[in-house]
C-alpha positions in Angstrom: -32.5 -17.3 -15.0 -34.6 -20.0 -16.6 -33.2 -23.4 -17.5 -33.5 -25.0 -21.0 -37.0 -26.5 -21.7 -35.3 -29.4 -23.4 -34.8 -32.6 -21.4 -31.4 -33.3 -20.0 -29.9 -36.5 -21.3 -28.6 -37.7 -18.0 -32.0 -37.3 -16.4 -33.5 -39.8 -18.8 -33.6 -43.5 -18.2 -32.9 -46.0 -20.9 -36.6 -46.7 -21.4 -37.3 -43.0 -21.6 -34.6 -42.5 -24.2 -36.2 -45.3 -26.2 -39.6 -43.6 -26.1 -38.0 -40.3 -27.3 -36.5 -42.1 -30.2 -39.8 -43.8 -31.0 -41.5 -40.4 -31.0 -38.9 -39.3 -33.6 -39.7 -42.2 -35.8 -36.4 -43.9 -35.0 -35.8 -47.5 -34.0 -35.7 -48.0 -30.2 -32.5 -50.2 -30.5 -30.6 -46.9 -31.1 -31.1 -46.1 -27.4 -28.5 -48.7 -26.4 -26.0 -47.3 -28.9 -26.4 -43.8 -27.5 -26.3 -45.1 -24.0 -23.1 -46.9 -24.6 -21.5 -43.8 -26.1 -22.5 -41.7 -23.1 -21.7 -44.2 -20.3 -18.9 -46.3 -21.8 -17.1 -43.9 -24.1 -17.9 -40.7 -22.2 -19.2 -38.8 -25.2 -20.0 -35.2 -24.3 -22.1 -34.5 -27.5 -24.2 -36.4 -30.0 -21.7 -35.3 -32.7 -19.2 -37.7 -31.2 -21.5 -40.7 -31.8 -20.1 -41.4 -35.2 -21.9 -44.7 -35.8 -25.3 -42.9 -35.7 -26.6 -41.4 -38.9 -25.8 -37.7 -39.2 -29.5 -36.8 -39.5 -30.3 -38.6 -36.2 -27.4 -36.9 -34.4 -28.9 -33.6 -35.5 -32.4 -34.5 -34.4 -31.0 -35.6 -31.0 -29.1 -32.3 -30.6 -32.3 -30.4 -31.3 -34.4 -32.4 -28.9 -32.1 -33.2 -25.9 -29.5 -31.3 -23.9 -26.5 -33.6 -23.8 -24.3 -31.5 -21.4 -25.4 -29.1 -18.7 -22.4 -28.7 -16.5 -19.1 -27.1 -17.6 -15.7 -27.4 -15.9 -14.9 -23.9 -14.5 -11.7 -24.9 -12.8 -9.5 -28.0 -12.7 -6.7 -28.2 -10.2 -4.2 -31.1 -9.8 -2.1 -31.6 -6.7 1.7 -31.4 -7.0 1.9 -35.1 -6.1 -0.7 -36.0 -8.7 -2.7 -38.0 -6.1 -5.7 -35.8 -6.3 -7.4 -33.8 -9.0 -10.3 -31.4 -8.2 -13.0 -30.0 -10.4 -15.3 -27.1 -10.0 -18.4 -27.5 -12.2 -20.7 -24.7 -13.1 -23.9 -23.9 -15.0 -23.8 -20.9 -17.3 -20.6 -19.7 -15.6 -21.9 -19.9 -12.1 -20.1 -22.3 -9.7 -22.4 -25.1 -8.6 -20.6 -28.3 -7.5 -17.2 -29.8 -6.7 -15.8 -33.3 -7.3 -12.4 -35.0 -6.8 -10.6 -37.9 -8.3 -8.2 -39.5 -5.9 -5.5 -42.0 -6.9 -4.9 -45.1 -4.7 -2.9 -48.3 -5.1 -6.2 -50.1 -6.0 -7.1 -47.5 -8.6 -9.0 -44.2 -8.9 -11.9 -43.2 -6.7 -14.4 -40.4 -7.4 -15.8 -38.2 -4.7 -19.0 -36.4 -5.8 -21.2 -33.6 -4.4 -24.9 -34.1 -4.0 -26.0 -30.6 -3.2 -25.0 -27.0 -4.0 -23.9 -26.1 -0.5 -24.8 -28.1 2.5 -27.6 -27.8 5.2 -25.8 -29.9 7.8 -23.6 -27.0 8.9 -20.6 -28.9 10.4 -18.5 -26.4 12.1 -15.2 -27.6 10.6 -16.3 -27.7 7.0 -15.9 -25.0 4.3 -19.3 -25.9 2.9 -20.9 -24.4 6.0 -19.5 -21.0 5.0 -21.2 -21.1 1.6 -24.6 -22.2 3.0 -27.2 -24.3 1.3 -28.7 -23.4 -2.1 -30.4 -26.5 -3.6 -30.3 -30.2 -4.4 -28.4 -31.3 -7.4 -30.4 -33.4 -9.9 -29.5 -36.9 -10.8 -28.2 -35.7 -14.1 -25.9 -33.2 -12.4 -24.5 -35.9 -10.2 -23.9 -38.2 -13.1 -22.2 -35.4 -15.1 -19.6 -34.9 -12.4 -18.6 -38.6 -12.5 -18.6 -39.0 -16.3 -16.9 -35.6 -16.8 -14.0 -36.8 -14.6 -13.8 -40.1 -16.5 -13.7 -38.1 -19.8 -11.1 -35.6 -18.6 -8.8 -38.3 -17.3 -9.5 -40.7 -20.1 -10.0 -43.5 -17.6 -12.6 -45.8 -16.1 -13.0 -44.8 -12.4 -13.6 -48.0 -10.4 -14.8 -46.6 -7.0 -17.3 -43.9 -6.1 -17.9 -42.1 -2.8 -20.6 -39.6 -2.0 -18.6 -37.6 0.4 -18.4 -34.2 -1.4 -20.5 -31.1 -0.6 -24.0 -31.9 0.6 -25.9 -34.4 2.7 -26.7 -37.3 0.3 -29.7 -38.6 2.2 -31.4 -35.1 2.0 -31.3 -35.7 -1.8 -32.1 -39.3 -1.5 -34.0 -40.0 -4.8 -31.4 -38.3 -7.0 -28.5 -40.1 -5.3 -30.2 -43.5 -5.6 -31.1 -42.8 -9.2 -27.4 -42.0 -10.0 -26.2 -45.2 -8.3 -28.8 -47.3 -10.2 -27.9 -45.7 -13.5 -24.1 -46.2 -13.1 -24.7 -49.8 -12.0 -26.6 -50.7 -15.2 -24.8 -53.3 -17.3 -25.9 -51.6 -20.5 -24.2 -48.5 -19.2 -21.2 -47.8 -17.0 -21.5 -51.1 -15.2 -20.1 -49.9 -11.8 -20.2 -52.5 -9.0 -22.5 -51.4 -6.3 -20.0 -52.8 -3.7 -17.6 -50.1 -4.9 -20.0 -47.3 -4.0 -20.1 -45.7 -0.6 -22.6 -43.1 0.6 -21.6 -41.0 3.6 -24.2 -39.4 5.8 -24.1 -37.1 8.8 -27.0 -39.2 10.2 -30.5 -39.2 8.7 -32.0 -42.2 10.5 -35.2 -42.7 8.3 -33.1 -42.6 5.1 -30.4 -44.9 6.6 -33.1 -47.5 7.2 -34.5 -47.0 3.7 -31.0 -47.3 2.2 -30.7 -50.8 3.8 -33.4 -51.9 1.4 -32.4 -49.9 -1.6 -28.6 -50.1 -1.6 -28.2 -53.4 -3.4 -24.8 -53.8 -1.9 -23.7 -50.2 -1.8 -21.8 -49.3 1.4 -22.7 -46.9 4.1 -20.4 -44.5 6.0 -21.5 -42.4 9.0 -19.8 -39.0 9.6 -19.9 -39.2 13.4 -16.9 -37.1 14.6 -17.8 -37.3 18.3 -18.8 -39.9 20.9 -21.1 -37.8 23.1 -24.0 -35.5 22.3 -22.3 -32.6 24.2 -19.3 -32.6 21.8 -21.3 -33.5 18.6 -23.8 -30.7 19.2 -20.9 -28.2 19.1 -19.3 -29.4 15.8 -22.2 -31.1 14.0 -25.4 -29.0 14.6 -27.4 -31.7 12.8 -27.0 -33.7 16.0 -29.6 -31.6 17.7 -32.2 -33.0 15.3 -31.0 -36.6 15.5 -28.9 -37.3 18.6 -26.2 -40.0 18.6 -28.4 -42.6 20.2 -31.0 -42.3 17.4 -28.3 -42.3 14.6 -26.4 -45.3 16.1 -29.7 -47.3 16.3 -30.2 -46.7 12.6 -26.6 -47.7 11.9 -26.9 -50.9 13.8 -30.1 -51.7 12.0 -28.4 -51.1 8.7 -25.5 -53.4 9.6 -27.9 -56.1 10.8 -30.2 -55.9 7.8 -27.5 -55.9 5.1 -24.8 -58.0 6.8 -22.3 -55.4 5.8 -19.5 -53.8 7.7 -20.1 -50.0 8.0 -17.6 -47.2 8.1 -17.5 -44.6 10.8 -15.7 -41.4 9.9 -14.2 -39.4 12.7 -12.7 -35.9 12.0 -9.9 -35.3 14.6 -9.8 -31.7 15.9 -7.1 -30.7 18.3 -8.3 -30.3 21.9 -11.9 -30.9 21.0 -12.4 -34.6 20.2 -8.9 -36.1 20.0 -8.1 -37.2 23.5 -7.6 -40.8 24.8 -10.8 -40.4 26.8 -12.6 -39.5 23.6 -11.2 -42.6 21.9 -12.3 -44.8 24.9 -15.8 -43.4 24.6 -15.9 -44.0 20.9 -14.8 -47.6 21.4 -17.6 -48.1 23.9 -20.1 -46.6 21.5 -19.0 -49.0 18.7 -18.4 -52.1 20.8 -21.4 -54.0 19.4 -21.2 -53.2 15.7 -19.0 -54.5 12.9 -17.4 -51.3 11.7 -14.2 -49.7 10.5 -13.3 -46.3 12.0 -11.7 -43.9 9.5 -9.7 -41.3 11.4 -9.4 -38.0 9.5 -6.9 -35.4 10.9 -8.5 -32.1 10.0 -7.2 -30.2 6.9 -7.1 -26.5 7.7 -9.7 -24.3 6.1 -8.9 -20.5 5.9 -11.0 -18.6 8.3 -11.9 -21.5 10.6 -10.1 -21.6 13.9 -9.8 -25.4 14.5 -6.4 -27.0 14.6 -5.0 -30.2 13.2 -4.0 -32.6 16.0 -0.3 -33.5 16.4 0.8 -36.8 14.9 1.4 -38.4 18.3 -2.2 -37.7 19.4 -3.6 -39.3 16.2 -1.4 -42.3 16.9 -2.5 -42.5 20.5 -6.2 -42.3 19.5 -5.7 -45.1 17.0 -3.8 -47.1 19.7 -6.7 -46.8 22.1 -9.2 -48.0 19.5 -7.1 -50.9 18.5 -6.7 -51.9 22.2 -10.4 -52.1 22.4 -10.6 -54.3 19.3 -12.0 -51.6 17.1 -10.8 -51.8 13.5 -9.3 -48.4 12.5 -7.4 -46.7 9.7 -6.0 -43.2 9.4 -7.0 -41.4 6.2 -4.0 -40.4 4.0 -4.2 -36.6 3.3 -4.7 -36.0 -0.4 -5.1 -32.7 -2.2 -4.2 -30.3 0.5 -2.4 -28.0 -1.9 -5.5 -27.8 -4.2 -8.0 -27.0 -1.5 -9.6 -30.4 -1.8 -11.8 -30.2 1.4 -15.5 -29.9 0.7 -16.5 -26.5 -0.5 -13.1 -24.9 -0.5 -12.7 -24.6 -4.3 -16.2 -23.2 -4.8 -15.7 -20.8 -1.9 -12.5 -19.6 -3.4 -14.2 -18.9 -6.8 -17.2 -17.1 -5.2 -15.0 -15.3 -2.6 -17.4 -16.3 0.2 -16.4 -14.8 3.5 -17.3 -15.8 7.1 
């Protein structure tokens, strides 16, 4: 199946759009008008841009693909705290994203790859397998599509959906740079967080490119023995190597980093595990985000009992490690990474 030969609007930069307009014989200033329609008013077609001449709208529609992804499925939780989207291309499921509601406003969680190569044992994305990187435009379309659907400006963005963001580095940075443009969406970089399973070279590069965007490390274990079992990527880059890159990032940026820790009953949720984690993090300014596992059909892990989560948290606090427990959102809409796409494609283990 071949893609359209026409350029995709969300792959273009503002300067590139100006050049396209100049080639059409149009005034370059029109680029900012079009940019504003797309990034501030969430237009999904050139026809919606009513302050442009009709002839120009038609020329643009003939020359540029405005929309590539289509929403194949939208599910909202019964508590209205989470809303999940399955995006597709020509009817084929491609990517998932979620809008989550918090007291401070809405946060978007985006996918960066179709499938994921990291292969974390507890994640539904592992079952689907890895297909390809998403383009910058496909990442942007997820975000702006959710803004359009909810008729709202989403104030926070996390790259914590399907895929390893730092294995699609240029597209992710390109999407952040575009959304942060004042002429466009104007999203504060400090309200953007990129989560990685641990790609040391990219983590060090991100310290220079982030411009204030935050970093989160999906650690999930305090020893190589345990992490090798549940995060196969650890065999490429063991904990010591990943933690060295995390410390360098914190030092170079002066930012507090987040450490995500998925709690799995009987595997990494003991008080001893908590003590080892505290020791590992003793020299770094970080916030640990404990995530009690959400069940995934077909995977045999178990969610830890509440008292074990509370004890784990207590041990960390006793060792002066800042810690929160993530509130579970969207369990009734299969909001864990990869679950919705797996459901639609009927992928089995």
